[in-house]
C-alpha positions as a printed NumPy array, in Angstrom:
array([[  33.127, -242.748,  -86.82 ],
       [  36.357, -242.709,  -86.14 ],
       [  38.983, -243.055,  -88.95 ],
       [  41.415, -246.314,  -88.439],
       [  44.285, -246.393,  -90.591],
       [  47.532, -248.791,  -91.465],
       [  51.034, -248.328,  -92.542],
       [  52.441, -251.291,  -93.526],
       [  56.238, -250.563,  -94.811],
       [  58.73 , -253.566,  -96.329],
       [  61.943, -253.812,  -93.841],
       [  64.705, -253.   ,  -95.994],
       [  62.468, -253.647,  -99.429],
       [  65.59 , -253.963, -101.735],
       [  67.661, -256.452,  -99.333],
       [  64.41 , -258.207,  -98.587],
       [  64.028, -258.94 , -102.179],
       [  67.534, -259.989, -102.697],
       [  67.136, -261.758,  -99.34 ],
       [  64.527, -263.929, -100.615],
       [  66.536, -265.794, -103.641],
       [  69.42 , -266.384, -101.587],
       [  68.402, -267.079,  -98.092],
       [  71.928, -266.895,  -96.912],
       [  72.343, -263.825,  -96.186],
       [  69.671, -263.772,  -93.907],
       [  71.224, -261.751,  -90.933],
       [  73.977, -260.632,  -93.531],
       [  75.242, -257.04 ,  -94.319],
       [  73.337, -256.622,  -97.2  ],
       [  73.712, -253.102,  -99.627],
       [  72.046, -251.789, -102.569],
       [  73.611, -249.377, -104.612],
       [  71.754, -246.387, -106.929],
       [  71.919, -246.672, -110.801],
       [  75.697, -246.909, -111.777],
       [  76.765, -248.211, -109.171],
       [  77.193, -245.067, -107.723],
       [  75.919, -244.502, -104.449],
       [  74.483, -246.877, -100.997],
       [  70.43 , -246.279, -101.18 ],
       [  69.479, -249.61 ,  -99.023],
       [  71.129, -251.096,  -96.361],
       [  70.112, -254.004,  -93.971],
       [  71.104, -253.194,  -90.515],
       [  74.074, -255.318,  -89.912],
       [  74.98 , -253.012,  -92.754],
       [  74.754, -249.668,  -90.556],
       [  76.352, -251.977,  -87.699],
       [  79.791, -252.26 ,  -90.411],
       [  79.825, -247.758,  -90.123],
       [  78.195, -248.099,  -94.194],
       [  75.651, -245.13 ,  -94.119],
       [  72.69 , -244.835,  -97.014],
       [  74.759, -242.167,  -99.818],
       [  77.754, -243.969,  -99.24 ],
       [  79.711, -244.046, -102.508],
       [  80.857, -247.229, -103.25 ],
       [  84.119, -246.689, -104.176],
       [  84.663, -245.022, -101.235],
       [  83.443, -247.606,  -99.09 ],
       [  86.499, -249.269,  -97.395],
       [  88.113, -252.405,  -98.331],
       [  87.759, -254.545,  -95.025],
       [  83.741, -253.536,  -95.26 ],
       [  83.658, -254.689,  -98.647],
       [  84.779, -257.914,  -97.701],
       [  82.122, -258.747,  -95.182],
       [  79.621, -256.383,  -97.838],
       [  77.204, -258.52 ,  -99.83 ],
       [  77.028, -255.801, -102.17 ],
       [  74.221, -255.416, -105.126],
       [  73.256, -253.481, -108.04 ],
       [  69.668, -252.112, -108.058],
       [  67.284, -254.344, -109.882],
       [  64.163, -252.256, -109.828],
       [  62.828, -255.137, -112.207],
       [  62.959, -257.367, -110.16 ],
       [  61.654, -254.96 , -106.888],
       [  58.775, -253.736, -108.692],
       [  57.531, -257.152, -109.343],
       [  57.413, -258.085, -106.097],
       [  56.61 , -255.245, -104.839],
       [  53.146, -256.388, -106.756],
       [  52.935, -259.025, -104.887],
       [  52.833, -257.563, -102.16 ],
       [  50.636, -254.86 , -102.725],
       [  48.223, -257.702, -103.855],
       [  48.222, -259.303, -101.222],
       [  47.419, -256.195,  -98.976],
       [  44.276, -256.076, -100.723],
       [  42.612, -258.351,  -99.352],
       [  42.165, -257.119,  -96.225],
       [  40.561, -253.793,  -97.036],
       [  38.429, -252.197,  -99.481],
       [  40.312, -249.061,  -99.341],
       [  44.152, -248.998,  -99.987],
       [  46.366, -246.103, -100.706],
       [  49.813, -247.899, -102.864],
       [  52.206, -244.914, -100.872],
       [  55.254, -246.375, -102.212],
       [  57.109, -249.019, -103.991],
       [  57.082, -251.3  , -100.292],
       [  54.425, -248.498,  -98.336],
       [  50.627, -248.576,  -98.147],
       [  47.719, -247.683,  -96.271],
       [  45.041, -249.634,  -95.284],
       [  41.503, -248.048,  -94.167],
       [  40.363, -250.158,  -91.402],
       [  38.119, -248.024,  -90.162],
       [  34.594, -249.77 ,  -89.096],
       [  36.081, -252.559,  -88.477],
       [  35.029, -254.672,  -85.964],
       [  38.151, -257.289,  -85.237],
       [  41.529, -257.249,  -82.896],
       [  43.39 , -254.605,  -84.751],
       [  46.823, -256.299,  -83.204],
       [  45.907, -259.49 ,  -83.954],
       [  44.748, -258.554,  -87.374],
       [  48.782, -256.965,  -87.978],
       [  50.031, -260.262,  -87.182],
       [  48.485, -261.714,  -89.182],
       [  49.03 , -259.065,  -92.55 ],
       [  52.994, -259.896,  -91.657],
       [  52.066, -263.612,  -91.411],
       [  50.31 , -263.618,  -94.866],
       [  53.021, -261.685,  -96.569],
       [  56.233, -263.106,  -95.157],
       [  54.631, -266.703,  -96.053],
       [  53.789, -265.754,  -99.465],
       [  56.235, -263.525, -100.756],
       [  59.403, -263.627,  -98.089],
       [  59.207, -260.223,  -97.618],
       [  59.254, -259.195,  -93.419],
       [  56.993, -256.191,  -92.907],
       [  55.962, -253.682,  -89.905],
       [  52.488, -252.038,  -89.659],
       [  51.874, -248.928,  -87.554],
       [  47.857, -248.472,  -86.933],
       [  46.715, -245.718,  -85.773],
       [  43.54 , -242.904,  -86.18 ],
       [  45.477, -240.287,  -88.531],
       [  48.052, -241.874,  -91.634],
       [  50.807, -239.397,  -90.372],
       [  50.74 , -241.363,  -86.46 ],
       [  50.25 , -244.821,  -87.959],
       [  53.336, -243.447,  -90.261],
       [  54.68 , -242.817,  -86.676],
       [  53.207, -245.908,  -85.211],
       [  55.394, -248.155,  -88.015],
       [  58.838, -246.379,  -86.679],
       [  58.693, -247.258,  -83.717],
       [  57.687, -250.839,  -84.111],
       [  60.853, -251.436,  -86.608],
       [  63.579, -249.451,  -83.743],
       [  61.788, -251.351,  -81.025],
       [  61.89 , -255.718,  -80.686],
       [  59.515, -255.746,  -78.081],
       [  56.408, -254.31 ,  -80.613],
       [  57.172, -258.144,  -82.732],
       [  56.847, -255.386,  -85.858],
       [  53.355, -253.977,  -84.269],
       [  52.289, -251.224,  -82.575],
       [  48.908, -250.048,  -82.239],
       [  48.143, -246.437,  -81.494],
       [  44.771, -246.391,  -81.259],
       [  42.63 , -244.898,  -78.038],
       [  46.147, -244.698,  -76.226],
       [  45.612, -242.259,  -73.322],
       [  49.05 , -241.786,  -72.776],
       [  50.886, -241.471,  -76.599],
       [  53.215, -238.234,  -75.404],
       [  55.251, -240.846,  -74.622],
       [  55.697, -242.648,  -78.27 ],
       [  55.685, -239.373,  -79.684],
       [  59.13 , -238.402,  -77.482],
       [  60.625, -241.588,  -79.228],
       [  60.451, -240.176,  -82.62 ],
       [  63.328, -237.334,  -83.987],
       [  61.365, -234.826,  -85.533],
       [  63.044, -235.05 ,  -89.704],
       [  61.456, -238.882,  -88.85 ],
       [  58.368, -237.27 ,  -88.797],
       [  55.95 , -237.692,  -91.932],
       [  56.387, -235.171,  -94.326],
       [  58.509, -233.353,  -93.004],
       [  61.725, -232.96 ,  -94.694],
       [  65.429, -231.928,  -94.269],
       [  65.27 , -227.904,  -93.961],
       [  61.832, -228.323,  -91.986],
       [  63.59 , -229.63 ,  -89.368],
       [  66.569, -227.973,  -89.394],
       [  64.054, -224.596,  -88.557],
       [  62.613, -227.008,  -85.657],
       [  66.207, -227.378,  -84.466],
       [  67.215, -223.97 ,  -84.151],
       [  63.769, -223.921,  -82.358],
       [  64.454, -226.134,  -80.561],
       [  62.329, -229.054,  -81.363],
       [  63.73 , -232.061,  -81.313],
       [  61.376, -234.63 ,  -81.585],
       [  57.768, -235.433,  -82.503],
       [  56.242, -234.679,  -78.723],
       [  57.852, -231.135,  -79.258],
       [  56.195, -230.674,  -82.634],
       [  53.006, -231.276,  -81.58 ],
       [  53.138, -228.757,  -78.751],
       [  54.778, -226.434,  -80.51 ],
       [  52.66 , -222.503,  -81.142],
       [  50.172, -222.821,  -84.207],
       [  50.935, -219.799,  -85.832],
       [  54.882, -220.358,  -85.946],
       [  53.946, -223.532,  -88.087],
       [  51.723, -222.219,  -90.443],
       [  54.148, -219.259,  -91.256],
       [  57.375, -221.204,  -91.763],
       [  56.428, -224.55 ,  -92.744],
       [  54.113, -224.178,  -95.74 ],
       [  50.957, -222.981,  -93.959],
       [  48.472, -225.199,  -93.817],
       [  50.249, -228.721,  -94.914],
       [  52.603, -228.408,  -91.846],
       [  49.973, -227.527,  -89.78 ],
       [  47.949, -230.227,  -90.85 ],
       [  50.675, -233.109,  -89.878],
       [  50.615, -231.299,  -86.496],
       [  47.074, -231.289,  -85.979],
       [  47.213, -235.378,  -86.774],
       [  49.919, -235.994,  -84.344],
       [  47.349, -234.366,  -82.02 ],
       [  45.054, -237.822,  -82.77 ],
       [  42.953, -235.531,  -85.406],
       [  42.656, -236.78 ,  -89.168],
       [  42.559, -234.533,  -91.603],
       [  45.307, -236.753,  -94.693],
       [  42.536, -238.345,  -95.996],
       [  43.195, -241.338,  -97.567],
       [  44.479, -241.48 , -101.479],
       [  42.972, -244.489, -103.333],
       [  42.449, -242.909, -106.484],
       [  45.65 , -241.146, -107.29 ],
       [  45.597, -237.857, -110.067],
       [  47.372, -238.949, -112.436],
       [  50.956, -237.257, -113.975],
       [  50.653, -234.336, -115.728],
       [  53.844, -235.121, -117.045],
       [  56.025, -238.092, -117.992],
       [  60.155, -238.35 , -118.084],
       [  62.509, -240.691, -118.701],
       [  66.253, -240.339, -118.284],
       [  69.468, -241.954, -117.276],
       [  72.827, -241.271, -116.879],
       [  75.016, -243.622, -119.409],
       [  77.122, -246.384, -117.874],
       [  79.741, -245.332, -120.456],
       [  79.737, -241.997, -122.465],
       [  77.963, -242.004, -125.933],
       [  79.834, -239.762, -128.9  ],
       [  77.79 , -241.62 , -131.705],
       [  74.838, -240.539, -132.502],
       [  73.279, -244.602, -133.199],
       [  73.876, -245.034, -129.537],
       [  71.758, -242.158, -128.621],
       [  69.194, -243.353, -130.585],
       [  69.452, -246.387, -129.351],
       [  68.676, -244.446, -125.692],
       [  66.132, -242.065, -126.129],
       [  64.247, -245.146, -128.669],
       [  64.063, -247.641, -124.921],
       [  63.201, -243.996, -122.941],
       [  60.141, -243.643, -125.468],
       [  58.871, -246.753, -124.764],
       [  59.083, -246.172, -120.188],
       [  57.165, -243.385, -120.818],
       [  55.003, -244.542, -123.587],
       [  53.873, -247.553, -121.487],
       [  53.703, -245.248, -118.041],
       [  50.666, -242.673, -120.572],
       [  49.145, -245.844, -121.839],
       [  49.041, -247.617, -118.193],
       [  47.116, -244.689, -116.781],
       [  45.267, -243.69 , -120.06 ],
       [  46.368, -240.747, -121.071],
       [  48.2  , -238.856, -123.911],
       [  50.572, -236.865, -124.807],
       [  50.593, -232.891, -126.534],
       [  54.138, -232.713, -126.646],
       [  57.7  , -234.446, -126.735],
       [  61.275, -233.14 , -125.161],
       [  64.324, -235.063, -125.734],
       [  67.217, -233.85 , -123.981],
       [  70.552, -234.619, -124.843],
       [  73.374, -233.458, -121.912],
       [  77.888, -233.779, -121.412],
       [  79.508, -234.312, -118.024],
       [  79.742, -231.202, -116.565],
       [  82.207, -232.781, -113.611],
       [  85.138, -233.364, -116.953],
       [  87.291, -230.545, -117.839],
       [  86.186, -230.68 , -121.815],
       [  83.946, -228.896, -123.863],
       [  80.553, -228.967, -122.68 ],
       [  77.182, -229.06 , -124.476],
       [  73.12 , -229.254, -123.065],
       [  71.339, -229.844, -126.236],
       [  67.192, -229.872, -125.639],
       [  64.202, -229.74 , -127.656],
       [  60.408, -229.793, -127.406],
       [  57.93 , -230.9  , -130.326],
       [  54.073, -229.308, -129.837],
       [  52.461, -233.325, -131.54 ],
       [  49.977, -232.575, -134.435],
       [  47.248, -234.158, -132.449],
       [  47.895, -236.107, -128.541],
       [  49.433, -239.624, -128.793],
       [  50.301, -242.852, -126.899],
       [  51.943, -244.425, -129.645],
       [  54.813, -245.634, -129.008],
       [  56.057, -246.317, -132.68 ],
       [  55.004, -242.63 , -133.66 ],
       [  56.424, -240.969, -130.731],
       [  59.571, -242.41 , -131.12 ],
       [  60.326, -241.685, -134.976],
       [  59.058, -237.613, -133.588],
       [  61.306, -238.282, -130.996],
       [  64.274, -239.361, -133.077],
       [  63.723, -236.301, -135.576],
       [  64.212, -234.224, -133.011],
       [  67.566, -236.232, -132.254],
       [  69.003, -235.506, -135.019],
       [  68.257, -231.634, -134.937],
       [  69.843, -231.47 , -131.346],
       [  73.365, -233.605, -131.755],
       [  76.582, -232.301, -132.711],
       [  79.737, -234.259, -132.885],
       [  82.808, -233.908, -131.102],
       [  81.294, -234.329, -127.916],
       [  81.254, -236.988, -125.321],
       [  77.657, -237.317, -123.938],
       [  76.564, -238.537, -120.469],
       [  72.7  , -239.122, -120.646],
       [  69.563, -238.367, -122.353],
       [  65.779, -238.131, -121.218],
       [  62.695, -237.763, -123.112],
       [  59.648, -235.936, -121.436],
       [  55.892, -236.348, -122.249],
       [  54.107, -233.296, -121.586],
       [  50.573, -231.637, -122.655],
       [  49.284, -234.808, -120.969],
       [  45.299, -235.255, -121.384],
       [  42.998, -238.696, -120.562],
       [  42.127, -241.077, -123.749],
       [  38.763, -240.743, -124.17 ],
       [  38.557, -236.297, -124.26 ],
       [  40.479, -235.929, -127.751],
       [  38.066, -235.078, -130.251],
       [  39.735, -236.317, -133.806],
       [  38.815, -235.579, -137.024],
       [  37.469, -237.739, -139.545],
       [  40.925, -238.472, -141.235],
       [  43.414, -238.533, -137.548],
       [  42.257, -242.001, -136.411],
       [  42.212, -242.848, -132.468],
       [  45.927, -243.829, -131.563],
       [  45.114, -243.89 , -127.418],
       [  45.94 , -247.844, -128.568],
       [  46.717, -249.069, -131.169],
       [  47.255, -252.878, -131.744],
       [  51.293, -252.817, -131.948],
       [  51.238, -251.27 , -128.465],
       [  48.903, -252.925, -127.192],
       [  50.715, -256.382, -128.308],
       [  53.788, -255.226, -127.02 ],
       [  52.367, -254.058, -123.551],
       [  50.869, -257.772, -123.427],
       [  53.641, -259.879, -124.602],
       [  56.072, -257.763, -122.589],
       [  54.003, -257.767, -119.389],
       [  53.952, -261.687, -120.179],
       [  57.418, -262.336, -120.06 ],
       [  59.015, -259.934, -119.405],
       [  60.748, -256.385, -119.927],
       [  62.011, -256.397, -123.372],
       [  60.955, -259.382, -124.641],
       [  59.407, -257.192, -127.475],
       [  60.779, -253.841, -128.311],
       [  61.974, -251.809, -131.06 ],
       [  65.126, -252.114, -133.212],
       [  65.874, -248.869, -132.622],
       [  66.453, -249.26 , -129.309],
       [  69.843, -251.765, -130.646],
       [  70.597, -255.683, -130.036],
       [  74.216, -254.617, -127.839],
       [  74.162, -251.537, -125.596],
       [  76.836, -250.439, -124.821],
       [  75.101, -247.234, -123.3  ],
       [  73.104, -248.782, -120.835],
       [  74.015, -248.335, -117.099],
       [  76.505, -250.217, -115.462],
       [  74.614, -252.789, -113.004],
       [  77.984, -254.841, -112.043],
       [  76.379, -256.975, -109.318],
       [  73.333, -257.998, -110.469],
       [  71.312, -260.377, -109.451],
       [  68.728, -262.64 , -112.094],
       [  65.128, -260.946, -112.815],
       [  64.224, -264.376, -110.804],
       [  59.896, -263.816, -111.113],
       [  60.033, -262.208, -114.724],
       [  62.354, -263.733, -116.856],
       [  62.559, -267.399, -117.481],
       [  65.346, -267.283, -118.747],
       [  66.412, -266.696, -115.001],
       [  63.732, -268.55 , -113.036],
       [  64.822, -269.593, -109.762],
       [  66.072, -273.305, -110.255],
       [  66.101, -275.983, -107.468],
       [  67.99 , -279.761, -107.302],
       [  66.238, -282.106, -105.055]])
């Protein structure tokens, strides 16, 4: 049985999330900024038409452009919740789904006796009706071609957001529309190599010698991409991704921190975030690292401190990990420095059910306190319950001058409608 894949991609996802609750922004230029309101990380077509590009520093955007541009700080809580809603809907359309990123998912449509284009349009309609997020759908016999089809469906209005490449005889006419840098898995370095060889489009890559691809593009990995462009599937659906081997939680501060109390607040918050992710994949950490950094771009004394501690037994307990992290921080902290960033890393991860404890060591995989905190924060929003050492007034948090409300995860910021 031939494989059939559909790649569903949310259009301008971050900006679309903002537009759901601000309908007056439809067809208006919207840009989303990175952590600490640094650079543009997402933008709409209308923003691109103003000359704004992804990666542009916010402070360099011209004032005449800012007058027309609607700017938002990244609101990852909102985006994550909206992503969950979209993915829940997509799971209704196929028994096998691979959530590839926050705004993309592959569906396996193999063996389904359906009008695939009509089915894809139904998906688009359902997602838009239930969430307000517009999506595009690309369908093909391989994941690489499905991704490519989605790329075309977005760019060409005649597609109406859907393109099915299955069974098409002259697929090269579509491949020549896609620049090589837009092919899934190629990357910037490989793009430069291919361009020097005259490879500009997906069609050029499809017919390029396999020997050169194998020698210069990561061996079998690069060759798989080329084979998939020819219509032969060799990248399977990853419906159950492997657990992470390490978990890092780190942020740059909105304003620099010199006192250890501020650093302790930040490290406590990062430990909670990391331990939640640890419990979600049912893992335990065997080692813990803490690091603090000054701002290397400042003309002043610099210091980078870090220390890794092997835990006496694997655990996912927020309380225990926080206790160890704060002890590590006490050891690496130095006065008279202004710190720009801190972070934690959980390493040596092992499956939760595979640890052999002794008679005097209780199971530390999901302590009661963590179960309660996770349950309450999942239901009522992040930081509804938090450790006291995370602090109340957190001056170190990211600079987010243009943050929109957490419409879907905070009762205090729920959308109000007047009739």
